[in-house]
Biotite code that builds the C-alpha atoms (Angstrom):
import biotite.structure as struc

atoms = struc.array([
    struc.Atom([-0.021, -0.003, -0.008], chain_id="A", res_id=1, res_name="MET", atom_name="CA", element="C"),
    struc.Atom([1.435, 3.411, -0.898], chain_id="A", res_id=2, res_name="ASN", atom_name="CA", element="C"),
    struc.Atom([1.515, 6.508, 1.290], chain_id="A", res_id=3, res_name="ASP", atom_name="CA", element="C"),
    struc.Atom([-1.582, 8.015, -0.358], chain_id="A", res_id=4, res_name="ILE", atom_name="CA", element="C"),
    struc.Atom([-3.720, 4.945, 0.178], chain_id="A", res_id=5, res_name="ASP", atom_name="CA", element="C"),
    struc.Atom([-2.419, 4.447, 3.696], chain_id="A", res_id=6, res_name="GLN", atom_name="CA", element="C"),
    struc.Atom([-3.197, 8.014, 4.718], chain_id="A", res_id=7, res_name="ILE", atom_name="CA", element="C"),
    struc.Atom([-6.704, 7.900, 3.216], chain_id="A", res_id=8, res_name="ILE", atom_name="CA", element="C"),
    struc.Atom([-7.447, 4.541, 4.775], chain_id="A", res_id=9, res_name="GLU", atom_name="CA", element="C"),
    struc.Atom([-6.293, 5.729, 8.194], chain_id="A", res_id=10, res_name="THR", atom_name="CA", element="C"),
    struc.Atom([-8.382, 8.893, 7.973], chain_id="A", res_id=11, res_name="LEU", atom_name="CA", element="C"),
    struc.Atom([-11.493, 6.951, 6.919], chain_id="A", res_id=12, res_name="ARG", atom_name="CA", element="C"),
    struc.Atom([-10.874, 4.582, 9.848], chain_id="A", res_id=13, res_name="GLY", atom_name="CA", element="C"),
    struc.Atom([-10.954, 7.618, 12.186], chain_id="A", res_id=14, res_name="LYS", atom_name="CA", element="C"),
    struc.Atom([-14.185, 8.848, 10.567], chain_id="A", res_id=15, res_name="GLN", atom_name="CA", element="C"),
    struc.Atom([-12.686, 11.726, 8.663], chain_id="A", res_id=16, res_name="PHE", atom_name="CA", element="C"),
    struc.Atom([-14.394, 12.641, 5.398], chain_id="A", res_id=17, res_name="ARG", atom_name="CA", element="C"),
    struc.Atom([-12.112, 12.372, 2.373], chain_id="A", res_id=18, res_name="ILE", atom_name="CA", element="C"),
    struc.Atom([-13.186, 15.395, 0.314], chain_id="A", res_id=19, res_name="THR", atom_name="CA", element="C"),
    struc.Atom([-11.823, 15.928, -3.173], chain_id="A", res_id=20, res_name="PRO", atom_name="CA", element="C"),
    struc.Atom([-9.825, 18.830, -1.768], chain_id="A", res_id=21, res_name="GLN", atom_name="CA", element="C"),
    struc.Atom([-8.264, 16.695, 0.966], chain_id="A", res_id=22, res_name="ARG", atom_name="CA", element="C"),
    struc.Atom([-7.414, 13.943, -1.480], chain_id="A", res_id=23, res_name="GLU", atom_name="CA", element="C"),
    struc.Atom([-5.699, 16.357, -3.851], chain_id="A", res_id=24, res_name="LEU", atom_name="CA", element="C"),
    struc.Atom([-3.666, 17.786, -0.955], chain_id="A", res_id=25, res_name="ILE", atom_name="CA", element="C"),
    struc.Atom([-2.706, 14.293, 0.225], chain_id="A", res_id=26, res_name="ILE", atom_name="CA", element="C"),
    struc.Atom([-1.708, 13.275, -3.290], chain_id="A", res_id=27, res_name="ARG", atom_name="CA", element="C"),
    struc.Atom([0.381, 16.444, -3.819], chain_id="A", res_id=28, res_name="ALA", atom_name="CA", element="C"),
    struc.Atom([2.157, 15.815, -0.550], chain_id="A", res_id=29, res_name="LEU", atom_name="CA", element="C"),
    struc.Atom([2.727, 12.094, -0.937], chain_id="A", res_id=30, res_name="ALA", atom_name="CA", element="C"),
    struc.Atom([3.580, 12.085, -4.661], chain_id="A", res_id=31, res_name="ASP", atom_name="CA", element="C"),
    struc.Atom([7.182, 13.249, -4.217], chain_id="A", res_id=32, res_name="VAL", atom_name="CA", element="C"),
    struc.Atom([10.575, 11.596, -3.999], chain_id="A", res_id=33, res_name="ASP", atom_name="CA", element="C"),
    struc.Atom([11.142, 9.975, -0.595], chain_id="A", res_id=34, res_name="GLU", atom_name="CA", element="C"),
    struc.Atom([13.576, 12.697, 0.533], chain_id="A", res_id=35, res_name="ASP", atom_name="CA", element="C"),
    struc.Atom([11.490, 15.641, -0.670], chain_id="A", res_id=36, res_name="ASP", atom_name="CA", element="C"),
    struc.Atom([9.790, 17.997, 1.759], chain_id="A", res_id=37, res_name="HIS", atom_name="CA", element="C"),
    struc.Atom([7.271, 20.600, 0.585], chain_id="A", res_id=38, res_name="LEU", atom_name="CA", element="C"),
    struc.Atom([6.068, 23.927, 1.986], chain_id="A", res_id=39, res_name="THR", atom_name="CA", element="C"),
    struc.Atom([2.351, 24.547, 2.214], chain_id="A", res_id=40, res_name="ALA", atom_name="CA", element="C"),
    struc.Atom([2.720, 26.994, -0.647], chain_id="A", res_id=41, res_name="GLU", atom_name="CA", element="C"),
    struc.Atom([4.386, 24.321, -2.823], chain_id="A", res_id=42, res_name="GLU", atom_name="CA", element="C"),
    struc.Atom([1.609, 21.855, -1.995], chain_id="A", res_id=43, res_name="ILE", atom_name="CA", element="C"),
    struc.Atom([-0.944, 24.539, -2.903], chain_id="A", res_id=44, res_name="HIS", atom_name="CA", element="C"),
    struc.Atom([0.749, 25.127, -6.281], chain_id="A", res_id=45, res_name="LYS", atom_name="CA", element="C"),
    struc.Atom([0.646, 21.400, -7.041], chain_id="A", res_id=46, res_name="ARG", atom_name="CA", element="C"),
    struc.Atom([-3.057, 21.276, -6.172], chain_id="A", res_id=47, res_name="VAL", atom_name="CA", element="C"),
    struc.Atom([-3.759, 24.367, -8.297], chain_id="A", res_id=48, res_name="GLN", atom_name="CA", element="C"),
    struc.Atom([-2.638, 22.402, -11.376], chain_id="A", res_id=49, res_name="VAL", atom_name="CA", element="C"),
    struc.Atom([-5.761, 20.253, -10.897], chain_id="A", res_id=50, res_name="HIS", atom_name="CA", element="C"),
    struc.Atom([-8.232, 22.833, -9.583], chain_id="A", res_id=51, res_name="THR", atom_name="CA", element="C"),
    struc.Atom([-8.390, 26.423, -8.432], chain_id="A", res_id=52, res_name="SER", atom_name="CA", element="C"),
    struc.Atom([-11.123, 25.471, -5.936], chain_id="A", res_id=53, res_name="ALA", atom_name="CA", element="C"),
    struc.Atom([-8.650, 24.779, -3.134], chain_id="A", res_id=54, res_name="VAL", atom_name="CA", element="C"),
    struc.Atom([-7.343, 27.857, -1.313], chain_id="A", res_id=55, res_name="ASN", atom_name="CA", element="C"),
    struc.Atom([-4.192, 28.084, 0.818], chain_id="A", res_id=56, res_name="ILE", atom_name="CA", element="C"),
    struc.Atom([-6.243, 28.117, 4.041], chain_id="A", res_id=57, res_name="ALA", atom_name="CA", element="C"),
    struc.Atom([-7.663, 24.708, 3.138], chain_id="A", res_id=58, res_name="THR", atom_name="CA", element="C"),
    struc.Atom([-4.140, 23.444, 2.593], chain_id="A", res_id=59, res_name="VAL", atom_name="CA", element="C"),
    struc.Atom([-3.031, 24.697, 5.991], chain_id="A", res_id=60, res_name="TYR", atom_name="CA", element="C"),
    struc.Atom([-6.078, 23.261, 7.778], chain_id="A", res_id=61, res_name="ARG", atom_name="CA", element="C"),
    struc.Atom([-5.601, 19.873, 6.101], chain_id="A", res_id=62, res_name="THR", atom_name="CA", element="C"),
    struc.Atom([-1.885, 19.828, 6.908], chain_id="A", res_id=63, res_name="LEU", atom_name="CA", element="C"),
    struc.Atom([-2.657, 20.679, 10.591], chain_id="A", res_id=64, res_name="ASP", atom_name="CA", element="C"),
    struc.Atom([-5.135, 17.807, 10.711], chain_id="A", res_id=65, res_name="MET", atom_name="CA", element="C"),
    struc.Atom([-2.620, 15.363, 9.065], chain_id="A", res_id=66, res_name="LEU", atom_name="CA", element="C"),
    struc.Atom([0.093, 16.408, 11.520], chain_id="A", res_id=67, res_name="VAL", atom_name="CA", element="C"),
    struc.Atom([-2.249, 16.089, 14.489], chain_id="A", res_id=68, res_name="GLU", atom_name="CA", element="C"),
    struc.Atom([-3.188, 12.584, 13.335], chain_id="A", res_id=69, res_name="GLU", atom_name="CA", element="C"),
    struc.Atom([0.464, 11.616, 13.055], chain_id="A", res_id=70, res_name="GLY", atom_name="CA", element="C"),
    struc.Atom([0.347, 11.000, 9.292], chain_id="A", res_id=71, res_name="LEU", atom_name="CA", element="C"),
    struc.Atom([2.562, 13.932, 8.259], chain_id="A", res_id=72, res_name="VAL", atom_name="CA", element="C"),
    struc.Atom([5.584, 15.499, 9.940], chain_id="A", res_id=73, res_name="SER", atom_name="CA", element="C"),
    struc.Atom([6.037, 19.271, 10.159], chain_id="A", res_id=74, res_name="ARG", atom_name="CA", element="C"),
    struc.Atom([9.697, 20.271, 9.980], chain_id="A", res_id=75, res_name="ILE", atom_name="CA", element="C"),
    struc.Atom([10.660, 23.675, 11.305], chain_id="A", res_id=76, res_name="ASP", atom_name="CA", element="C"),
    struc.Atom([13.431, 25.152, 9.151], chain_id="A", res_id=77, res_name="LEU", atom_name="CA", element="C"),
    struc.Atom([13.675, 28.258, 11.330], chain_id="A", res_id=78, res_name="GLY", atom_name="CA", element="C"),
    struc.Atom([12.835, 31.778, 10.238], chain_id="A", res_id=79, res_name="GLY", atom_name="CA", element="C"),
    struc.Atom([9.101, 31.001, 10.075], chain_id="A", res_id=80, res_name="ASP", atom_name="CA", element="C"),
    struc.Atom([9.643, 28.426, 7.334], chain_id="A", res_id=81, res_name="LYS", atom_name="CA", element="C"),
    struc.Atom([8.314, 24.925, 7.662], chain_id="A", res_id=82, res_name="GLU", atom_name="CA", element="C"),
    struc.Atom([8.048, 21.987, 5.336], chain_id="A", res_id=83, res_name="VAL", atom_name="CA", element="C"),
    struc.Atom([5.949, 18.863, 5.421], chain_id="A", res_id=84, res_name="PHE", atom_name="CA", element="C"),
    struc.Atom([6.468, 15.176, 4.577], chain_id="A", res_id=85, res_name="ALA", atom_name="CA", element="C"),
    struc.Atom([4.523, 12.034, 4.916], chain_id="A", res_id=86, res_name="THR", atom_name="CA", element="C"),
    struc.Atom([5.516, 9.793, 7.831], chain_id="A", res_id=87, res_name="VAL", atom_name="CA", element="C"),
    struc.Atom([6.584, 6.816, 5.852], chain_id="A", res_id=88, res_name="HIS", atom_name="CA", element="C"),
    struc.Atom([9.547, 5.425, 7.675], chain_id="A", res_id=89, res_name="HIS", atom_name="CA", element="C"),
    struc.Atom([9.400, 5.326, 11.447], chain_id="A", res_id=90, res_name="GLY", atom_name="CA", element="C"),
    struc.Atom([12.095, 6.960, 13.504], chain_id="A", res_id=91, res_name="MET", atom_name="CA", element="C"),
    struc.Atom([14.248, 9.205, 11.367], chain_id="A", res_id=92, res_name="HIS", atom_name="CA", element="C"),
    struc.Atom([15.874, 12.583, 11.625], chain_id="A", res_id=93, res_name="MET", atom_name="CA", element="C"),
    struc.Atom([15.830, 15.531, 9.313], chain_id="A", res_id=94, res_name="HIS", atom_name="CA", element="C"),
    struc.Atom([19.174, 17.142, 8.586], chain_id="A", res_id=95, res_name="LEU", atom_name="CA", element="C"),
    struc.Atom([18.420, 20.780, 7.784], chain_id="A", res_id=96, res_name="VAL", atom_name="CA", element="C"),
    struc.Atom([21.007, 22.976, 6.061], chain_id="A", res_id=97, res_name="CYS", atom_name="CA", element="C"),
    struc.Atom([21.080, 26.442, 7.669], chain_id="A", res_id=98, res_name="ARG", atom_name="CA", element="C"),
    struc.Atom([22.399, 27.984, 4.442], chain_id="A", res_id=99, res_name="GLN", atom_name="CA", element="C"),
    struc.Atom([20.305, 26.580, 1.612], chain_id="A", res_id=100, res_name="CYS", atom_name="CA", element="C"),
    struc.Atom([17.389, 25.059, 3.626], chain_id="A", res_id=101, res_name="GLY", atom_name="CA", element="C"),
    struc.Atom([17.774, 21.642, 1.997], chain_id="A", res_id=102, res_name="HIS", atom_name="CA", element="C"),
    struc.Atom([16.379, 18.810, 4.148], chain_id="A", res_id=103, res_name="VAL", atom_name="CA", element="C"),
    struc.Atom([17.781, 15.277, 4.138], chain_id="A", res_id=104, res_name="LEU", atom_name="CA", element="C"),
    struc.Atom([16.305, 12.276, 5.877], chain_id="A", res_id=105, res_name="ASP", atom_name="CA", element="C"),
    struc.Atom([18.742, 10.255, 7.938], chain_id="A", res_id=106, res_name="ALA", atom_name="CA", element="C"),
    struc.Atom([18.519, 7.028, 9.912], chain_id="A", res_id=107, res_name="ASP", atom_name="CA", element="C"),
    struc.Atom([17.962, 7.843, 13.555], chain_id="A", res_id=108, res_name="ALA", atom_name="CA", element="C"),
    struc.Atom([19.060, 4.602, 15.198], chain_id="A", res_id=109, res_name="GLN", atom_name="CA", element="C"),
    struc.Atom([21.598, 6.564, 17.204], chain_id="A", res_id=110, res_name="VAL", atom_name="CA", element="C"),
    struc.Atom([18.723, 8.417, 18.821], chain_id="A", res_id=111, res_name="LEU", atom_name="CA", element="C"),
    struc.Atom([17.519, 5.268, 20.555], chain_id="A", res_id=112, res_name="ARG", atom_name="CA", element="C"),
    struc.Atom([20.590, 5.423, 22.803], chain_id="A", res_id=113, res_name="ASP", atom_name="CA", element="C"),
    struc.Atom([19.966, 9.089, 23.430], chain_id="A", res_id=114, res_name="VAL", atom_name="CA", element="C"),
    struc.Atom([16.329, 8.383, 24.387], chain_id="A", res_id=115, res_name="GLY", atom_name="CA", element="C"),
    struc.Atom([17.361, 5.603, 26.749], chain_id="A", res_id=116, res_name="GLN", atom_name="CA", element="C"),
    struc.Atom([19.968, 7.869, 28.345], chain_id="A", res_id=117, res_name="TYR", atom_name="CA", element="C"),
    struc.Atom([17.510, 10.697, 28.801], chain_id="A", res_id=118, res_name="LEU", atom_name="CA", element="C"),
    struc.Atom([15.007, 8.346, 30.450], chain_id="A", res_id=119, res_name="PHE", atom_name="CA", element="C"),
    struc.Atom([17.523, 6.618, 32.710], chain_id="A", res_id=120, res_name="SER", atom_name="CA", element="C"),
    struc.Atom([19.196, 9.849, 33.859], chain_id="A", res_id=121, res_name="GLU", atom_name="CA", element="C"),
    struc.Atom([16.216, 12.264, 33.947], chain_id="A", res_id=122, res_name="TYR", atom_name="CA", element="C"),
    struc.Atom([13.115, 10.078, 33.723], chain_id="A", res_id=123, res_name="GLU", atom_name="CA", element="C"),
    struc.Atom([12.357, 12.147, 30.591], chain_id="A", res_id=124, res_name="PHE", atom_name="CA", element="C"),
    struc.Atom([10.551, 10.467, 27.685], chain_id="A", res_id=125, res_name="VAL", atom_name="CA", element="C"),
    struc.Atom([11.763, 12.272, 24.598], chain_id="A", res_id=126, res_name="ALA", atom_name="CA", element="C"),
    struc.Atom([9.745, 12.374, 21.400], chain_id="A", res_id=127, res_name="ASP", atom_name="CA", element="C"),
    struc.Atom([12.501, 11.321, 18.996], chain_id="A", res_id=128, res_name="LEU", atom_name="CA", element="C"),
    struc.Atom([10.298, 9.873, 16.289], chain_id="A", res_id=129, res_name="GLU", atom_name="CA", element="C"),
    struc.Atom([10.901, 12.904, 14.064], chain_id="A", res_id=130, res_name="HIS", atom_name="CA", element="C"),
    struc.Atom([13.722, 15.194, 14.971], chain_id="A", res_id=131, res_name="ILE", atom_name="CA", element="C"),
    struc.Atom([15.498, 17.987, 13.082], chain_id="A", res_id=132, res_name="SER", atom_name="CA", element="C"),
    struc.Atom([19.201, 18.677, 13.356], chain_id="A", res_id=133, res_name="LEU", atom_name="CA", element="C"),
    struc.Atom([20.598, 21.894, 11.890], chain_id="A", res_id=134, res_name="PHE", atom_name="CA", element="C"),
    struc.Atom([23.975, 22.259, 10.257], chain_id="A", res_id=135, res_name="GLY", atom_name="CA", element="C"),
    struc.Atom([25.645, 22.812, 6.859], chain_id="A", res_id=136, res_name="ILE", atom_name="CA", element="C"),
    struc.Atom([25.109, 20.340, 3.965], chain_id="A", res_id=137, res_name="CYS", atom_name="CA", element="C"),
    struc.Atom([27.920, 18.960, 1.846], chain_id="A", res_id=138, res_name="ALA", atom_name="CA", element="C"),
    struc.Atom([27.100, 21.262, -1.112], chain_id="A", res_id=139, res_name="ASN", atom_name="CA", element="C"),
    struc.Atom([27.265, 24.443, 1.037], chain_id="A", res_id=140, res_name="CYS", atom_name="CA", element="C"),
    struc.Atom([30.524, 23.337, 2.639], chain_id="A", res_id=141, res_name="GLN", atom_name="CA", element="C"),
    struc.Atom([32.304, 23.465, -0.712], chain_id="A", res_id=142, res_name="GLN", atom_name="CA", element="C"),
])
């Protein structure tokens, strides 16, 4: 089952209506390369190719709902910029370049040890399912 079908099936199971607008937004968000992350404005532009009946407010409301339901991750790039991606591969981290804003997905196995340490030392349960680390990407280092 692909991301689109999985998201739609999950929403239906939670009694959400799948309107044509919501489906277009989900398709625009999920129909990207695995490492791509889109802004709400980019999602809106992709939807506008199919219909002008979806405004940016609908995109934001749908994204908020998808994030709240745990189906989409919201990645804060700093400076009031955020991107969105489907949650398609468990625990992972986003590597965010401070210079160009490019976002890479990386395996977050190392975070399991961090989570265990935080719990054993501080009895703190960290939400490490989706975490962003900021730095400089390989292209910008050159």
